[in-house]
N, C-alpha and C positions, 0 to 999 in steps of 0.2 A: 405761457402757463408753465408751471414747474411741477415736478413730481413730489408727492408727499412721502414722508417716512412714517413708520409706525409710531414713532415718538411724537411727530407733529399731529397725527390723527388723535392720539391720546390728549394732546394739548388742546386741540379743537373741541373735543368732547367736554373737557373740563371748562374751557372758556365759555362754551355755550350753556352748559348745564349749571355750573356753579357761579359764574360771573355774569351770566345773562348777556353775553356779547352777541350783538346781532349778526346774522349770517352775512350781511353786506360788509361788515367790518372784517369778518374772518376770511372771506374770499379775497379781499384786498391784501390783508396781512400775509396770507399764504400763497397769493398769486395763482389761485385756482378758480374754477367756475363755481357758481352756486350749486350746480348739480353735484359736483364732487364733494362739496361741504355736506350736502344732504345725504349723500351716500355714506360718508363717514358717520354722520349723526344717526342714520338709520341702521348702522352696523353692517352695511353691505360691502364696505371697503375697510380693510384692516380689521377684520372681525375680532371682537374681544368677547369671550364667553361671559365675562363678569359685567359687561356693560348692558344696561337696559335701554333699548332704543327710545328716542324721544317721541313725544306726541307733538304734532304741529299745533301752533296756536289755534287754527280753525277747529281742529279736533277738540281741543280743550274747551273752547268757547261753546261749541255745539253741546258738549257734555254738560257744561254748566247751565246753558239754556238762555235763549234770547228773552224769554218772558221774565226770567229771574233778573237779568241785567236791566231790562225795562223797569221792573219793579224797584230795583235799587236806585236807579237814576231818578225815578219819579219821587222817591223818598229823600232825594237830595244828596245821595252819595256821589262823591267826585269819581272821576275815572281812576285815579290812584287808589281810592278806597275800594272800588270794584276790583281792581287788579289784586289788591291784598286779600280780599275775600275769596277770589278765585284761587289764589295760591294756597290759602288755608284749606279750602274745600277739596281741591283736586291734587294738591301737592306739586303743582306745575306753575311756573311763573310765566305770565304774559304781560308784556309792557302795556301801560295805560293807553298810549297812542295807537297801538295795534288793536286794542279792544274797541276804542272809539271808531277807528276806520272800519273794522269788521262790522260793528253794530250798525253804522249808517249805510253800509253797503247791502244790508239785508232788504229784500223786497218787502217783507212785512213791515219794516220800520218806515220805509218810504211811503207805503200805502197808508199807514197810520198817520204819518205827518201830513199827507195830502187831505185826509179826512178831517183832521183837526184844524187845518187852515181854511177849510171850506165853510 
């Protein structure tokens, strides 16, 4: 593992927030742990008073709502369309594959799928 500089922390924030670089890529690029990346993104390391800490994808998805995602999917929206709508509504980007994974990991969705297949 390497030590980060203030400049690298700024670059990490930019890459994550503006370019939507996944944390997994950032930790490899900067040769640091995932925890260090999140400390930078949460403004706990190399504090920047002008930086607004991130919301994690799970927080954004909970804010948007499981039922709303279910409704959109039942109306034929693709995962990419759902991602765009979430970004429009919340101002936060969440990758389509992350939404799909989170959605199917929810106990409510699994229970609903079991009822529908019975």
